N, C-alpha and C positions, 0 to 999 in steps of 0.2 A: 667396708665394712656400713649394708642395707645400716639400714633406720631401727627394723627387728630385730634383725642380731646385735641390734649394736646394747637394743636397747633388755633385751632377755637378757645379756650380758650382763648385769648385774645386777643393785635392788634400786630398785621400783621407786622416787616421791611423784605423783597426778598427784597436778595445779598447783594454780599460781601461788598461793598463799606460800603453801609447800614447798612451789622450789624457790620461795625467796626465802625462805627458812635456811636452810641450808646451805644455799650463798655463803646466807652468809652470816652458817654458820659455823660457812669454812670446809666442808666433807659433799660439796658438788666437784665430776669427776668433768661431768659431761652432762651440758641442759640441750633439751630440747623444743622449740616450737613453733607453732604451727605458723604461715603464711600470713593464713585467715584468723587469728585474733584479734580480739580488740588494737588500734596502731597505737590507744596513751599503755597500756596498760603488757604490750607483746614492749615496745619500747623500755617499758623503765627497768624489763628482767637486763634487753642490749645492752642497757648501760651496766647494769650491776655486776655480767658477764665483767664488761666491761675491764670494770675502776678492781676483780677480783681475778682477774687472769684467765676466767671456766671457759671451756670452750664450746660452744654456742653450735648450733646443728636445726637449721627446717627443715620443715617437714611441711609440705604440702598442702593435704586439712588435717583440720583437730580432727572431720570424721577414724583420718589412718591415722594420726596420732593412736592417736582412744582407742582405736584397733590394736595396732601395737604395741602396745601398753596392758594391751590385755580389758580392758573396760568395752560396754553394748554403747556409750558413748564417747562424745568426744571430750579433747583437754587442750584446752590451749596449750599448756607448759608440762613438762616435766621435768623430772632431772635424778638423772645417774645417780649413789650416789661413793663418793670411795671408799679404794679395799678395805 
């Protein structure tokens, strides 16, 4: 499944703070992280996803992730919420 289809398939929260919050609450189904995101921030969410056993998907660029989420700016990360 493409990133666009995966993102459109569920309720999304966009941004670092929202993503971290949803993973910590146990509400995250899948996390999308842009490969060109700040490595310090990306590293934190990668470790958090491993700790909470949340599926992670890499996206080539922040611009591509933002577009897939339906916003006009780049996004470092986004999270699809469990149904």
